[in-house]
N, C-alpha and C positions, 0 to 999 in steps of 0.2 A: 617497330621493335627488333633489336636484334636478336640473335640467337646463342650469344654468349655474354654470360656474367663476366666481367673483366678480370674479376680477383680469384675467383674460385672454382666454378665450374661453368660448362655449356648446357645449352638447352637439352641435347640428347641424354646427357647424364641426369639432367634435373627431371625429366619426362619420365625417365626409368623409374626413378626413386618416387615421384609424384603418383604414378599408376599404382604402385605397389602399397604406398604407404595410405592412399585414398581407401584402398579395398581392406587394409588390414586393420588402419585406425582412425580416419576420419569420418568414414560413414558408419561404422558401429558406434563411435562415440558420439555422432550426431542423434542415433537412435535413442542410445542410452541415457543422454542429457533430455531429450524431448520428454521420455517417460518419466525420468526423476524430477523434473520440472514440473510437469502437471501434478504428480502425484504430491509435490511439495505444495502447489498452489491448493489442490483440493483439501489438504490437512490443514490449511491455515486460514481459509476463506469460508465464508458462508457461500449457499447457492445464489444469495442476492449479489454478493460480491463478485462470485465467478461469472455470472451473465453479465458483467461488466466489461470483461476481458473479450474482445471481439475476436482476435485472431491470435493464433501462436503457429509460426512457420519456421522452418529451418533449411539451411542450404550449405553444401561445401562449395568453397569458392573452385572455380574452374581451372583448369592446368594453366591456360594462357592469362587469366587475371593474375594467378600466383606468381606466374614468371614476370610478368609486367611490375608487379609491386616488388618482386627480388630485386630488380633491377632499378628501383628508384634511388634517388641519389641519397637519400637519408638513411639507407640500409647499407652503403657503399663500405668495404671493408669488414663487416660484421660477420659474413660467414666464412666458416673454415671448410665446411664440407657441407653437402645436401643434409645430411641427417640433422644438423642444428637450425634448419629453418623454422621447425614448430617453436624453437626456443626464442625466436626473434619476430615472428609474424604471429600474432595472437587470434587473428580472424579467418585462419584457414576453415573454422567450422563458425556459423554463426546462426543464432536464433533471433527472431525478430517478434515481438509481442506487442500488439496492438490494442490498446484501451480506450473507454469512451472519452474520458478526459483527465486534467490534471491531477484531480482528487483520487483517480482509480490508478493514475501514475505511481503516486506516492504509496498507494495501497499496496501496490506490487512490492515497491521497495521495502515495506516495512514487513511484507511476507517474506521477503528473501533474506532479511538482514541477519537473521539467526543461523544461516547456514553455516556450516563448520568451515575453518580455513582449509581443509584436505579431506578428501573423500575418503569413506570406508563403505564395508557392506551394510552397514545399518544406515547410514545416510551417504549415498552415491553421487550426491551434488556438491560441491564445494563453491566457496564464492571467495573471490580475491578483491578484497575492499580496496588495496590499494591502486587498483587497476581502473576504479571508478571515474568516468568522463561525465561530468554533468553539464550537459549542453542545455539543460532547460533554464538555469539560472545564468549560464554564461555561453550564450548561442555562439556557433561558429560565425566568421565573418560572412558566409555567404547566407546566413539567416537561419541554417539549420538548427533545429531544437530536437532533442531526446535524451534520453538516459542510457548511458553504455556502461556494462561492467561485465567481467570476465568470470565465467563459471568453469568448473572443472570436473572431469570425471576421470576414473582409473579403468584401462583394460589391460588385463594380465599385469596388472601393477605399474603399469607405464601411463603417465598422465596425458589427457588430450584436453585441450584449452577451447572454450568456446566464447565467442564474444556476444553477449546478450544486449540486444538493442529493445528499449522500452519507449514506445511512442504513443502520443494520442493519436485519435483518428485524423484530426486537423493536421497535426505534425507529420503524419504519414502522407497524408495528401500532398503538403508541400513537397515532399520528397519526391512522389510520383510526378506531379506537375512539373517540377524543375529537373528531372532525371537525376537526381542527387547522388544515385547508385550507380549510374551507367554513363554520365557525363565524363569525358576524358579529363582527367587531372593532370594531365601534362602540360596543357596550354592554358593561358588565360582566357577567361571569359569574357565575352565582349561587355564592354561598359555599361550598355542598357541593359543586358541580361543580368547583370549583377545588381543594378538598381531595381529593376523589377521583382526579382527574386527577394531581395531582401524586403522591399515594400510589402509583399505578399506575404512574407514571414512574419512581419510586424501585424499585418491585419488579423492572420490567422492567430497570432498570440493572443490578440484582444478578444478574438471570439472564443478562445479557449477559456478565457477569465470568465466571461459571460456564461459559457456553459458550466463553468465552477460553481458561478452564482445559482444555475439553475439547480445544478445538483444539489447545492444546499438547502433550496426551496422545496425540492421535492423529499430531500430527507426529512425536513420537517414536517411535511405532510404526512409521510410515513409515520414518524412519531406521535402525529396527533392522531392517526387512526387508531392507534393502541392505548392512547393516553385516556386516564380515567382515574378519579379519586380512589385512593386506596379503601376508603370507606366502603366502597360500592362492592369491592370483591368479598364474595362470601353471601351477599344476599340472597334471598330467596330467587331462584331462577323461574319458578311458576309463573311469576308475574309478566315474564316476558312473552308468553305465549306458546312457548316450546318447551312443555312438560318432559318429553322424551323425544329422542331421534333414534329409531330403529331402522331405517331403510333410506335409501336414497343418497344424495350428496352429502348431506349434513353426517348421516352416520359414517360415509366414507371418512369425512374431515375429522370427526372424532377418533377414528381409528389412527389415522395419519399423527393426529397429535399425540395420543398416547404412546404410540411406536416412537415418535422421535423422542418424547419426556423419558421414557424409559432407558433409552439408548445414551442419554445424554452422560458425558463426564465432565462437563463443564457448564456454567449458565449459560442460557441462549437468551439474546436479545429478542424482546418481544415484537419488536418491527420486522426481524427477520423471519419469525415464525409467520406473521400474518402476510408477509410478503410470500412465503412458501404456499401457503393455503390459497392466496389470489392467483399465485402463478398455476397452481394445479386446478382450482375449480373457477377461475374467471375472477377478473377484478370486480365484477358486480357482486360477490360475496360479501363485501364491504358494507353494502347499503343496509342490511340487518343481521349480518353474521348469523344466519341460519334461524332466524327468528327469535334471537338472543338481544338484538339491537346492538349491543357493543361487542367489541373483542374480548374484553377482559370476562364479561359475563359468560360468552360462549366458552372460552378457556376455563372458566370456573366449573362449568358443566361437565367439559370434557375430561379434566384431570382435577376432581373435587380436593384431592390430598395435595396438589401441587402447592408449591409456594414461590409467590412473586416478590421481587424487591421494589421498594418505592423508589421515588424519584423520576426525573424526565426520561432517564433512560433505564426503563425497566426490564428486568430479568426473570425467565422462568428457572428456578434451580433444578438441579438433578433430581431425579425420583429417589436416589438413596440418600439425599439431604447433605450429601457432603461434597466438596470439590475435590476430584482428583488433581493433586498438584503435580506438575510437571517434573520427571526426573533430571531434565537437562537444564535446571534453574542456575543461573549464573550469571556473570555480566554480559551484556549485549547492547552496547553502545550504539547510536546511531551517528555517533562522530567517527571519521575517519583517522583519528590523531591516534598516534602510537603511545601518547603519553595520556593516562587516565587520571583526571584530577579528583574524581569522586565515583564511588561504585553504585551502581543501580542495585536497591535492595531486591531481594527475591520476591517479596510481596508486590512490587512493581511489574517485576516480569510475569507474576501469576496474573495479574490483571490486564497485561497486554496479550497472554494468551487468550483472555476471554473476549477483550475489546481491542482489535487490532489498529484501532485508531489512536489508543493511548501512547504518549510519545515515551521513548526511553532513550533519554538524554542528560547530559550533565549538567550539574548543578549551575554552571556559570550559564548554559543555554538557557535554562529556566529563567534566572535573573534577567537575561537579554529580552527574552520574550513579554515580561512583565512591564519592563522599561518601554519597549517599543509600542505595546498597546496602551500604556498609559499616556504616552504622547500623542497616539493617533487618536485615542477617545477624547482628549482634551482638545485637540484640533476640530473634531469634529463637531463637540458640543454634546450637550444632554439631550433627553428625550425618552419615552418609552422605546424599549428595545425591540427590534424587529429584523428579519433576514437581511433586508437591504441595508439597515444601519450595520450589522454585524459585517457583512461583505465589505462595505465602504470602509470599516475601521481595519480588518484584517488585510485589505489589499494596501491600504496606507501603511501599515506597520510593515508589510512585508517588503514594499519598493523603499521606504526609507532606510530599512536594514540593508538591503541590496546596496542602495547608493553608499552606505557608510562602508563597505567593503567586508560586511558581516552578515552574510545572507542568512534569513531563517524561512524554514518552512513554512508556507501558508497552512499546511495541515496542521501543523503545530499550534499556529497562531490560532486558527478557528476551533481547535479542541479546547483551548484555555477559554478562548473568548466566550463560546457557546456555554462553558460551565460555570464561569463567573457570572454572566448574564442571568442564566437560569437560577443560580444560588443565591445571588444577591438582589435581584429585581430592582438594581439601582438604576434610576433615571438621570445620574449626573455622573460625570466622569469621576473614576476612581485614581488614586495616585497607585504607583507600581508596588508599593509595600502592602497596599490593602488589597491588590488584585493578587498577589502571591498568596495572603492569608486565606482569603475567599476560596482560592482554587485548592490549595493544600487541606482545607477542611472539607471541601467538598470529595476530593480524591480519598481521604481517610474515611469519611462516611460510607463511599462506595464500596470500598475494601472491605468495611464491617459488615454490609448489607449482604456481599459476595461470599461471607465467610473466609475471606483472605487473611483477615488479621482479626483478632479479637478486640472488641471495643473497650476493653479493660487492660489490654496490654500496652502498658505505657511506655515500656522500654522500646518495642518495636515502632509503635507510632512515632515516636521522638525521633528514631533513624529514618524513617519515611520524611517526616516533616522537614529534617534537616536536609535530605536530599531535594527536597523541593524547594527550600527557602533559603538553604546555606547557613 
C-alpha cells in the first residue's frame, strides 16, 4: 500500500488527522454509543431476552486499515480534505453484537427500530434506516450473513457514525473461521476457498434455521410452564400443601414477585416472570413451585390482588391497575420505505411496547403474510397443529416470499401463525382472508385484555382492524 492518496492528501497529513480525531471523536463516540446501546436494550428487552445476547464489543478502525480503505478504488475522487473522511467512510467506529439465533437477531432489530433519526440529550443514540444492509436475507457472494445498520451519537454537537453489525453465533463463527474481517480484500480469493466458504455458510445457515426451530419449541415449553385454565386462578391455595411461606427460598421468591409487580409500568408476560424465578432459584423450582404445584397458584399466593390476563400468552397487569401509555407514541414502521401507505395505530405501538414480538408493519405487508401463510398451509395439508408443523409452514412461507423477491420476516410469519393456530384450533388449512380475520380478532381481544383499547370503543377497534386487514 502506498503512502499517498493520489488526489487529496498523503499519509503524513492523514496520520496527523487520524491521531487527533481518534482521541477527540472516535474513542469517546464509541464509549457513548456502547453505553447508549446497552441502555436501549435494557429498556426494551426482558431479562430473558437480554440473556440471549451473547456479546457486545466495539472497536475503532486502526490507522493503517483506515488508510487502506481511503485508497480503495471506489472512493477515488470523493475526498476533498482529510476532514471529510468521516462523511464518506461510515465504519471508522464499529460495534458487533452477537446473539443466539435468528429469532434473537430479529428481536434486536425490533428493539432498535424506534430509535430517533437524530441524537438528543434524551435519546443519545440515533438510527439511520437508510443505511441498513441486510445480509441475512441477501447474503454476500462470499457467504457472509449478518445485519448492518448505522447508529449515531453526538459529541459537542458533532455527529459520530457507528456501524452496528448484528450476527448469530453461527454467522459470527463463519466470519472467524474464514477470516472475513481480516482477509485482504485487495486480491481475489482462491477458487477453492470461495467454494468451501460458501458451502460452510450455507450449512451454518441451515443450522441457524434448526436453532430457530429449537427456540420455538423451548418457547412453547416456557409457555406451557405457566399455562393453566383461568378458572383455577383464585382457588384456595391451602389445598396445595403450602399454606404460608415465611422463610427460605419460597419467601424470597414471594418478595421478588411482589417487588416486580409493584414496579410494573406495563403488563409483564408470565413466562418472563417464571424464567426470572428459575434463573434466580434454579430450574428445579418449576417442579412444584414452592409447594403450590403450578406457577399460577404460586403467583396467586404471592400477589392475591394481582390481575392476570387470559389467553395462551398471559400477562400480569401492573399493581396500579392501569397501563402507562408511552409518551413517544407515533408512527414506527418496520419498513424502510419513505412512502408511508398506512399509519400504525397508537394502540398497536402500545401493544408492541408490551410485546416486543408484535410486528409494526404496513397493511400491505399484513396482507402478504396472510397470503403466503395460506399457500404454505395449503401445500402442507391439514392435521393437528404442532411446533413442527408451524415451523414447516413459516419456513415455507418465508422461502416462497424470498423467491418471489418480496421477503417477509420469519418472526412476523411465526407471530401470525402462532396466534391463528392458538385462536382457531383449525386442523385444516384456512384461506388468506380467514387467517386475517382470525388474527385481527385475536389482536383486538389482547388489546382489550391488556386495557390498551376498550372493548366497547367501536371507532378505535375499526381503525385497528382496517390497519390489520385493509
